[in-house]
C-alpha positions in Angstrom: 0.0 0.0 0.0 1.1 3.5 -0.8 0.9 5.6 2.4 -0.4 9.1 1.5 -0.5 11.8 4.2 -2.9 14.8 4.0 -3.9 17.5 6.4 -6.4 16.3 9.0 -8.5 19.4 9.2 -9.0 23.1 8.4 -8.4 24.9 5.1 -5.6 22.6 4.1 -7.9 19.5 4.4 -10.7 21.1 2.4 -8.4 22.4 -0.3 -6.6 19.0 -0.6 -10.0 17.2 -1.0 -11.1 19.7 -3.6 -7.9 19.2 -5.6 -8.1 15.4 -5.5 -11.8 15.5 -6.4 -11.0 17.7 -9.4 -8.7 14.9 -10.5 -11.4 12.3 -10.2 -10.1 11.0 -6.8 -12.3 10.9 -3.7 -11.2 10.5 -0.1 -13.6 8.2 1.7 -13.7 8.0 5.6 -15.8 5.5 7.5 -16.5 8.2 10.0 -15.3 11.8 10.5 -13.2 10.9 13.6 -11.1 8.3 11.8 -7.6 9.3 10.8 -7.3 6.8 8.0 -9.2 6.7 4.7 -9.2 5.3 1.2 -8.7 7.1 -2.0 -11.3 6.0 -4.6 -9.9 6.0 -8.1 -6.4 5.2 -6.9 -6.1 1.6 -5.7 -3.6 0.3 -3.2 -3.4 3.7 -1.5 -4.0 4.4 2.2 -4.8 8.0 3.2 -3.4 9.0 6.6 -4.6 12.3 8.2 -2.1 14.2 10.2 -1.0 17.7 11.1 1.0 19.3 8.3 4.1 19.5 10.4 3.8 15.8 11.3 3.5 14.9 7.6 6.8 16.5 6.9 8.5 14.7 9.7 6.9 11.3 8.9 7.8 11.6 5.1 11.4 12.5 6.0 11.7 9.4 8.2 9.9 7.2 5.7 6.9 6.1 7.7 4.7 7.9 5.1 5.6 7.6 1.4 4.1 10.9 0.1 2.2 13.8 1.6 0.7 17.2 1.2 2.2 20.0 3.4 3.5 23.5 3.2 6.8 24.6 1.7 7.4 26.7 4.8 7.4 23.6 7.0 9.6 21.7 4.6 12.2 24.5 4.8 11.9 24.7 8.6 12.1 21.0 9.4 14.0 19.3 6.6 15.6 21.9 4.3 18.9 20.0 4.2 17.5 16.4 4.4 18.2 14.5 1.2 15.6 11.9 2.2 12.7 14.3 1.6 11.9 15.2 -2.0 9.6 17.9 -3.2 7.7 16.2 -6.0 5.2 19.0 -7.0 6.2 22.4 -5.8 2.9 24.2 -6.1 -0.5 22.6 -5.6 -2.4 25.9 -5.9 -3.4 26.7 -2.3 -2.0 27.7 1.1 -0.2 30.7 -0.4 1.6 32.6 2.4 4.7 34.6 3.0 7.2 34.5 5.9 7.9 38.1 7.0 9.4 40.3 9.7 6.9 42.6 11.5 7.8 45.3 13.9 5.6 47.8 16.0 4.0 50.5 13.8 5.6 53.1 16.0 9.1 52.2 14.8 9.0 54.7 12.0 12.8 54.5 11.3 12.7 50.7 10.7 11.6 49.7 7.2 14.3 47.3 5.9 16.4 44.3 6.8 19.4 46.6 7.1 17.5 48.7 9.6 17.0 45.6 11.7 20.7 44.8 11.5 21.5 48.3 12.7 18.9 48.0 15.4 20.4 44.7 16.6 23.8 46.3 16.9 22.4 49.3 18.9 20.5 47.0 21.3 23.7 45.0 21.8 25.5 48.2 22.8 22.8 48.8 25.4 23.4 45.4 26.9 20.6 43.3 25.4 19.6 41.4 22.3 16.9 41.9 19.7 14.2 39.4 20.6 12.3 37.7 17.7 9.2 35.6 18.3 8.7 32.9 15.7 7.6 29.4 14.9 10.3 29.1 12.3 13.6 29.2 14.2 15.8 27.5 11.7 14.6 29.4 8.7 14.7 32.8 10.5 18.2 32.1 12.0 19.7 31.2 8.6 18.0 34.2 7.0 19.2 36.6 9.6 22.8 35.5 9.2 22.6 35.9 5.5 21.3 39.5 5.9 23.9 40.5 8.4 21.6 40.4 11.4 24.0 38.7 13.7 23.0 39.6 17.3 19.5 38.4 18.2 17.6 36.0 20.4 14.8 33.7 19.0 11.8 33.3 21.2 9.8 30.1 20.4 6.1 30.9 19.8 3.5 28.3 19.2 0.5 30.5 19.9 -0.6 33.9 18.6 2.8 35.2 17.5 1.4 38.6 16.5 0.7 39.4 20.1 4.3 38.8 21.3 5.5 42.5 21.1 2.3 43.9 22.9 2.7 41.2 25.6 6.3 42.2 26.1 8.1 38.9 25.6 9.5 39.8 22.2 10.5 43.0 20.3 9.5 41.9 16.8 8.0 38.8 15.1 8.8 36.6 12.1 5.7 34.8 11.0 3.7 33.6 8.0 0.9 35.8 6.6 -1.7 35.5 3.8 -3.1 39.0 3.7 -1.3 40.8 6.5 -4.6 41.6 8.3 -3.6 39.9 11.6 -0.3 41.8 11.6 -2.0 45.2 11.1 -4.7 44.4 13.7 -2.0 43.9 16.3 -0.4 47.3 15.4 2.5 45.8 13.6 4.0 46.5 10.1 5.9 44.3 7.7 9.5 45.3 7.0 12.0 44.1 4.3 9.6 42.2 2.1 9.2 38.4 2.1 11.8 36.0 3.5 10.1 32.9 2.0 7.0 32.5 -0.3 5.2 29.3 0.6 2.4 27.2 -0.8 1.1 23.6 -0.6 3.5 21.0 -2.0 3.5 17.3 -2.6 6.5 15.7 -0.9 7.9 12.2 -1.0 10.3 9.9 0.9 13.4 9.0 -1.1 14.0 6.1 1.3 10.6 4.4 1.2 10.0 5.0 -2.6 13.4 3.6 -3.4 12.9 0.6 -1.1 9.6 -0.5 -2.8 9.4 0.5 -6.5 5.9 -1.0 -6.7 4.7 2.1 -4.8 5.8 4.3 -7.7 2.8 3.0 -9.8 0.1 4.9 -7.8 2.6 7.8 -7.3 2.9 8.2 -11.0 -0.9 8.1 -11.4 -1.4 10.7 -8.7 1.4 13.0 -10.0 0.2 12.8 -13.6 -3.4 13.7 -12.6 -2.5 16.6 -10.4 0.1 18.0 -12.9 -2.3 17.7 -15.8 -5.2 19.2 -13.8 -3.0 22.2 -12.7 -1.9 22.7 -16.3 -5.4 22.3 -17.7 -6.8 25.1 -15.5 -4.7 27.6 -17.5 -6.4 26.9 -20.8 -9.8 27.3 -22.6 -11.1 25.2 -25.5 -12.9 27.4 -28.1 -15.2 26.1 -30.8 -16.6 28.3 -33.6 -18.3 28.1 -37.0 -16.3 29.9 -39.7 -17.3 30.4 -43.3 -14.8 29.6 -46.0 -14.3 28.0 -49.4 -11.9 25.3 -48.2 -10.2 23.9 -45.1 -6.9 25.4 -46.3 -8.4 28.9 -46.6 -10.0 28.7 -43.1 -6.8 27.3 -41.7 -4.8 30.2 -43.0 -7.3 32.7 -41.6 -7.2 31.1 -38.1 -3.4 30.7 -38.0 -2.8 34.3 -39.2 -2.2 35.0 -35.5 -0.1 32.1 -34.5 -0.2 32.7 -30.8 -4.0 32.4 -30.9 -4.1 29.3 -33.0 -4.0 26.6 -30.3 -1.3 24.4 -28.7 -0.3 22.7 -32.0 -2.7 24.3 -34.3 -6.5 24.4 -34.9 -8.7 21.4 -35.6 -11.0 22.2 -38.6 -13.8 20.0 -39.9 -16.7 20.6 -42.3 -20.1 21.5 -40.9 -23.3 20.0 -42.5 -25.2 23.3 -42.5 -29.0 23.2 -42.1 -29.0 25.8 -44.9 -27.0 23.7 -47.3 -30.0 23.3 -49.6 -29.9 27.1 -50.4 -27.7 27.8 -53.4 -26.3 31.0 -51.8 -25.2 29.3 -48.6 -21.4 29.3 -48.1 -19.5 26.3 -46.8 -19.0 26.3 -43.0 -16.2 24.8 -41.0 -16.1 24.0 -37.2 -12.8 25.3 -35.8 -11.5 24.2 -32.4 -8.5 25.8 -30.7 -7.1 25.6 -27.2 -5.6 28.9 -25.9 -4.2 30.2 -22.5 -6.9 31.9 -20.4 -5.2 35.3 -20.8 -5.6 35.0 -24.5 -9.3 34.1 -24.4 -10.8 37.5 -25.5 -8.1 38.2 -28.1 -8.8 34.7 -29.6 -12.5 35.4 -29.7 -12.0 38.8 -31.3 -9.7 37.2 -33.9 -12.3 34.5 -34.7 -15.0 37.2 -35.0 -12.7 39.1 -37.4 -12.7 36.2 -39.8 -16.4 35.8 -39.8 -17.0 33.3 -37.0 -20.1 33.1 -34.9 -21.6 30.8 -32.3 -18.4 30.7 -30.4 -18.4 28.5 -27.4 -15.8 28.0 -24.6 -15.1 25.3 -22.1 -12.4 25.4 -19.5 -9.9 22.5 -20.1 -9.9 19.9 -17.3 -6.5 18.3 -18.0 -3.6 18.8 -20.3 -1.3 15.8 -20.5 2.0 16.1 -22.2 4.1 13.3 -23.8 5.4 12.5 -20.3 4.9 13.8 -16.8 7.7 16.3 -16.1 7.4 16.0 -12.3 7.4 12.2 -12.4 10.5 12.2 -14.6 12.2 14.4 -12.1 11.2 12.1 -9.3 12.7 9.1 -11.1 16.0 11.0 -11.6 16.1 11.9 -7.9 15.5 8.2 -6.9 18.1 6.9 -9.4 
């Protein structure tokens, strides 16, 4: 059995289930209190529900084969661990940033260099800059790279934003999605983002290498997620276009190559209900697949060559000749 770890509750659980269902896979639990489930559509797979931080730990040690967690947790817990592999680096949800935040009254502090200068000034006064964070390893390494060399990390597992107002830290380093909690606690972000994070699919080099049979469902899962994520970027357009021949219609459609589909348009004759009328021109059904940002330009181009009855459908999946992510995984396991 492939052991697949997913978040046990909250927004991560809901988003993971939505992603899997969009790929035709459904997590089924006997009851809501159970922490194991099956994955309909992917045989020989056991779903294990854990906290995201525990998923990273268990994948790294090999007790779970693959799992969904946050890139921030991967960096914090296992950044230098060769046994943990990032198979898919963006699942499309859990987008956050790790940032420094200081009291809004610190008007002279707006950059990482300002924090480095402040740390030196505090050291001259006999104390260290106190930073409350859940990400001690990531923050420590980042501070040293930015020249912030004198500081003290205060472990925070609760509401980190409240640390300065409660007096046990001077500033914080925490993840944020919108920054609203930081502003509500009278703090401001300085220096930009230390780390941009999102949900990722991770795998255990040790367990996948030990049992190659587990790679069969892994390939299926990776292919489906990769193709689904790619498919959401495209629309399929179908339109009726008049013309004297397939060749003429093809030249008209491909006059703007960037709007002519992934490889080119599919063109086929239409049996018009007006074909009995002598003056009726031949019609051709044209189908093209275009990126979502080119949807309106493509529609305008088709209108410009006489098309009407243009319909659109969002593409569900786009499969390439091979899965890029799975190919990278095989290389990493070799």
